[in-house]
C-alpha positions, 0 to 999 in steps of 0.5 A: 500500500502507498499513501499520499496527502492531497490538498484541494480545497474543502476536504469533505468533497476531496475525500468523497471523490477518493473514497469511492475510487476503485483501488483506494483502500482508505481515506481520512481527512486532516491537516498537514503542512503547518507549524502547530502541533495537534491542530484542530479545525478551529485553529486551522480555519483561523488561518494562522497555523499554516496547515492545509486541509488534506486527504490522506489517500491510501491506495493499492498500486497494483490496482491504481497507479499514482498517475491515476490518483494525480489525474483525479486530483488535477480534475477535481479542483482548480489548481491555479487559484492561490489559497482559494477553492470556490467560495472557500478562501484561506491558505488552508484551502490551498492546492497541495501535494505532500509526498512520502517518497522521492518517486512520488515527488518526481511523479507529482512534478511530472504530472503537474508539468503535463497538466500545465503544458496542456493548457487545460487551465488558462492560468499557471498551476500554483499547486505546491509539491512538498515532502509530507510533514506530520499528518494530523487526523481531523476530528471524527465528525469530519471523517467520511462527512458526506457518507454520514451526512449526505452530499458529495461535493463542495462548491467547485 
């Protein structure tokens, strides 16, 4: 199994997208990329911790490749808006890929270049690609939010 952390705006919708993807064996939502230990939703939403809302995607590379995981990522949000997805504004909603290996960094960078060069988006991609820092799992009421409460996407 492999893991990767993906930030693409509101983590509820991103999690739902991956939770229902064949080859993905587990998802959870949380926070990464910040400077505060044990952040919670309130502190992250305050914008002072530096964390992004992320989804931890655990996938079976025998069933789905990282390239496919990244293709879904690029197609499920606007990677050209800095600190904003739809009506959600703040650094916690930034587009980010946090990787666990050199291979993941290389594949993510290659994928980003390909999407940028395709001109699918009229503006340059601003997605950050960084080695994963500590992943802080979000509060339980955020986990599988749309599965528990209905809905299936955030406002993209």
